C-alpha positions, 0 to 999 in steps of 0.5 A: 166588855163591862166598863162600869166600876165594880162598886156601881154594878148592880150585880157581883161577879163569881170572884166577888161572891167568893170573897163574900163567902170565904169568911163563913165558908173558908173552903169554898172555891170558884170551882165549887160554885161552878159545880153547884151551877152545873148541878142546877142548884144555882142559875146565875145570869150571864153577861153578853160576854159570858160572865156570870152575874150574881144578885142578892138572891143568888148569894143567899141561895148559895149560903143556904146550900153551903150551910145545909152541906156543912151543918146537916151533911145533906147530899145535893139532891136533898138540898135541891128538894129543900130549895124547891119544897122546904120542910116545915120550919125551914125558910127557903131563900127567895128565888132570884129576881134579877132586874133584866128578868123582871117584867115590871119596872126595873128595880135598883139593886144597890151593892154596898159591899166589897169583898175583903180582898178584890176579886175579878170575874172568873178568869178561867172563863176567858181562856182563849178569848182575844185581849180586848182592854187597852192600857187606859181601860186596865188602869180605869177598871182596876184602880191601879196607877200607871206606875204600878201597872208598869211594875206588874209588867216588869215582874212578868205578872201581866203580859200585854199583847200587841194588837197585830196591826203594823201601824200605830199598834198598841198593847192590849190586855185580856181578862187575866191581866185585868184580874191580876191588876184588880187583885194587885190593887188590893195588895198595894192598898194593904201596904205591899210593894208590887215586887212582893207579888212575884212570889205568888207567880213563882208558886203558881208556876210550880203548882201548874207544873205539877198539875201539868205532869198529871193532866198531860197524859190524859190530854194526849189520849186519842179518845173523844172524851179525853178533853172533857176528862182533862178539864174535869181533872184540872178543875178538881186539882185546882180546887184541891190546890186552892183548899190546901193553900187556904188551909196552910195559910190559915194555920200558919197565921193562927197565932195572929187571930183571936181564938173563937 
């Protein structure tokens, strides 16, 4: 478990990278970043718990890939070749040189930038893991007040779990709870009440219900590749849902933005 505040970490989580990229690439999603990793275009480090760690070089590499796709409509195999052997006049982003990989003295990487919206580590990576954070840790890591955390619990956005011990048992929280707490802190700082966030929970549950209707028949197949197919389908649907949601919100708020 990483107990250091986000501002002191020498690396970014996948969610924080997403927040940095959204302004230039509004259709980028966590699923897209994971897909680029699966194709070997980026190779982020991992924490001991399995979370991705992105450094400056990783972010620049991602920007290069996304710009090549958007501006030159290049397939990934061509972009991968350009990353390895760029044509004349094309600057290749530097290879990632992470502190833990360096054989020389450890270099200090200062991350003095925060995404416009708080973004925790990719919560989908923690599916199936046991809850590991106690109440004080959730408050310290997320920056929420104890009162705001209690409100999140009251509205069902965060669901603490009993640790299973009969004597002196305490509530424990998982990565999903921490993720929601971090995002909730951003909304509170922007002037929203915690009760307003219930709308996102309701919308998410409806969206999940639609996806479940499509994916359950795949899961129930008695074939060795059913689970993998279901996971891929869920990733695709989650990606599509996120993109559609972002487009609809952007269009609805268009009148509030300066024309470009």
